[in-house]
N, C-alpha and C positions, 0 to 999 in steps of 0.2 A: 504494500500500500504506500502511495506517495505521501510524504509528510509536507505540510505547508506551514510556514511561519509568516504572519503578517503583522508588522509593527504599526500600531494605531495610536500609541500614546495613552491608551485607556487601560485601566487596571481595576481589579476588584478592590473596593474600599474596605479593607479589613481594619484599618486604623483610622477611625472617624475623626479623632482629634489630634492625630500625629503625636502620640505620647512617646517621643524618643528623648529620653533624659540624658543630659550631659554627665559623663562619668566623673566621679568624685575626685579622682586623682588629677584630672585636668584642671578642675576648679581650684584645687589646693596648690598645684605646682605652677600653673600658668596664670590663672585669673588673679589669685591673691597676690602673687609676686608682682604682677604688672601694676595692679592698683596701688599697692604700697609704694612702688617705685615712683609712680606719677604723683602721689601725695607728697612724697619726700622732695620731689622736684617742683612742688607748688603748681603743678599743672591740673590738679584736682583739689577740691576742698578737703580740709582736714576732717570735718564732720559731715559726712555724706548722708543725705536722706535718700534711701534707695527705693525705687519702684520697680518691682519685677512684673513684667507684662504677661508672662506665661510661666508661672512658677513651678508647675508640675508637682513635685513633692516638697518644694521649699528648701531643698538642701543648700542652695547657694546663699540665700539670705541668712541661713543658720550659720554657715561657715564665716561669712563676712562679719556677722555680729560677734562671733567668738574671737575673730582676729582683730576686732576693734577698728575695722575699716569703715563701718557705717555706724551712725548713731541711732537710727531707727529705720524701719522699712514699712512698705505697704506692698502686698503681693496679691496678684490676681491669677485666676486660671478658670477656664470654662468648664474643666472637669478635673478638679484636684485629686491627687492620689489619696487613697484611704489612709495609708500610713504616711503622714506628712509632718513636717517640721514647722512649728509656729502657726500663726493664723494666716489663712489664705482665703481671700474673698472669692466665692464661686460666681464668677461673672466674666463675660466676654469683654476684655479690656478695650477692644476697639469701639465699644459703645459708650465709653466714658468720654466726657467732653469738657471737664473742668480744666481751665487754663492753669498752668503751673507758674507761680510767681516767685518761688524760692530758688535762689541761685545755687543752693547746695544740692539740688536734686540730680541724681544719676538714674537714668531710666533704661530698661531693656534687659536683654541677655539673649536667650536661645528661643526665638519665636518659631511657630510652625512655618515651614517653607512654602508648602503648596506647590501646585504644578507650575513649572517655570519660575519659581520663587515669587509668585504673585501674592501669596499671603504674607510672606516676609516683607515684601515691599509695602504692603498696607500698614504693617506694624511700624516700619521705619518712618513712613510719611505721617502717620497719626502722631507719633512722638514729636515730630517737628510742628505739626498743627497745634498741639496743645502746649507748645513752647517749653519743652524740656531743654534746659541749658546744656546738660551733659548726657551722653548716651553710651551704652556699651552693647554691641551687637555681635553675636556669634552666628555668622551666616555664610553661605557658599561664597567662594572667592569671586564668582562671576558677578556678585552684587557690589563690588568695590566702587565702580564709577557711579552707580545709583546712590550709594551712601554719600559720596563726595558732592552730590548736588545739594544736599541738605545740611551737611555737617563739615566743619573744618577738622581735619584729622589731627588728633593728639597722639595716637598710637595705632599702628596696624601691624599685626603679626600673622603670618600664614602658618597653618598647622595641617599636616597631612595625615590622613587615615585615622581620625579621631573616632573612638568608639562611642556610640550612642545606644542606650538600652531601651528596648521596646517594652513598655509597661502596659500595653493595651489589654491583653487577654492573658488568661492563666496558661493555656496551652499554646505557646507561641511557635509558629513555624519559623519565624526569624527573631530570635531573642535579642540580637543586636546587629547594628549596621556600622559601617565605617564611612566617614565623610571627610573630605578635605574642606577646610573652612578658613575664614579670616576672623580674628578677634579684633574688632574695630572699636576704638574709643574716640569720641569726637565731641566738639562743641558746636552748638547750633549756629547756623548762618542766619543773618537777618532776612535774607531773601534767597530764594532757590537759585542756584547757580545753573546757568545753561551751558552744558558742555558741548563742545564742537564734536561732530561726528568723526569717527576714525575713518580715514580713507587709505585704502591700500592701492599704491600705484601699480598699474599693470605693466609688467616688463616684457612679457612674451605673449605671442598671440595663440595661446591655448585657453581653454575654459574649464573651470571646475564648478559644477552645480550640486547643490544639496537640497533640492526641492522635495516636497512631500506630496506624493500622489498627484503630480501635475503633468504626467506623461514623461516619455523619454525621447529626446530629440534624435533624429536619424543620424546626426553627426557624432553621437556618443560612440566611442570605440573602446573605452576602458571604464570599468566599474569596480570601485574599491570600498570595502566595508570600513566605515569610520567609527561606528559606535557598538559597544558590547564586546566583551572578550570572547574569542581572540580578535583584537583590533587588527585590521589589514588582512584578515582572512575570512571569507574567500575573496579572490580577485578574478574578474572576468575580462577577457580580451576578445574583441570581435574579430573573427577571421572568416569573412564572407558570410555564408548562411548561418554558420555555427559560432559559438563562443567557446574559447578555451577557458577552462576553469582551473585555477591554481589555489592551493591551500597548504599551509604548513610545510613549505619548502619543496613542493613538487607539483607536477601537472596531474590533475585528477581525471579530467576528461577533455577530449577535443570536440565533443558533440553536445555541449550544453545548448539549449534553445531558448530564445526569447519568445514567450507565449503571453496571450492575453486571457485573464480569468476575472470574471466579474468586473469588467471595465478597467482593470489595472494590469500593468505589466509585471511579469515574473520571469526569472530565468529557471528553466527546468534543468537542474543539474544533479549532482550526486553528493549526498552527505555520507562521509566516510569516517568511521570510528574504529577502534581496535576490535570491537565485537561484531559490527555489521556495516554493510554498505547498502544504501537505499536511495531511491529517487527523492529529490527534495525541490520544492518550489521556493526560490529565494525572492523575497519582496524587494527587488532592486529599485522599484519606483519610490520607495519610502526614503525618508531623510536619514536613515542609518547607513546609506551608501553615498559616496561621491560619484557623480557621473562626469566623466572627463572626455573632452574632444580636442583634437588638434595637437596632442602631445607628440604624436609620431613624427611631426615635422622637426622636433628638437632632440628627441632621445630615442635610443633603441628600446622599444617597449618590452621586449623579452628580458633584457638586462635589467631594466627598471623594475619589472615584476619580481625578479629573483632578489634584487637588492632590498625591496620592500619586505619580502618574506624573511630574509636574513635579519633585517632590522627588527622585525616583530618578535624575534626570539631572544633579543637581548634584555638583560635585567634593567638597564637604563631606560629603555623604551617602555617596558612594562610599568615601571614606577611613574614615568611621566604621564601615561594615559590614564592611570588609576588615580590621578589627582581628581578626576571627574567621576561622578557616579550617575549612570553607568560609565564604565571606562570609554574614553573617546579621544580622537584627535580633532582639533579645530581646523577650520579652513585656512586660517592665516598660517598656522604651523605647516600645513601640508603644502601650500603654495610656496612658502619660503624654502622648504626642503627641495621642492622641484626646481625652483629658480637657481639654487646653489648647484644642483646637478647639471643644469643646462650651462651655467656660467663656467664650470670647471671641467666640462666634458673634453 
């Protein structure tokens, strides 16, 4: 039986309130250390009044109180833990609208992220709207520019593969996850900063597309998997009627076919494991694949493919792509990588 995988971005909502709690060791070794350092440097008030916008079990304010970093706190959570530390108001903090007038307030920490960080952005913006002078946010690294629209950076540190514990249900399929994040501490800007759009100068006449179910142009001759381990595997190279399929250092088949199913394009190829080999429909029209055209004018595609597969097996590459969850390469990194190859060929 043929196996089909279609990436839609949808998933079963087992964790209604995103109860992924920050591990205690991180709070004690990174957060406490950083806050004490900033207080010593007079970059934060000596007597902080802390507002936790999504407190979970309240462990952070408990630690900060014991360490004498904060003088008092107010904590909110839409669904607090049963076994909690101190008083937590059971309420959606996003529905609070009281403007903060005290310059000693430090607000935030680990908000729910939501799809494409939409929920986390709501928390950041609401903190600015109610005029919190100081904030602390533990959020995905991709939110860095968004944060800088609202807050002047006091401190920013990047942390890779931090463990967060799933406290949603008793029988957990996923007891914990790892996420690469930034710990951002900032001071409120008086007005929202408009950041200029980043522009990538096009140096060579090839094209990389990462569209999501918007068809596949006839000029596309190379398709590379960009998201989900193993990143860069499989790779498809158009050779006339058929596509050559490569994966994990070798050619899998010379007879993969582009087919249309339910109004979307798939490549009918082969899924090969140690235990079995079977027909597989790869959802190449989705945004987990780069669609590339025109590269054959600049590089030997066969050599390029084998170089990619070799790269995918290195430890350095694995660590780089797993900064993101799910593991991925971004378009800018991929185009820079290709441009260097063309320049030095």
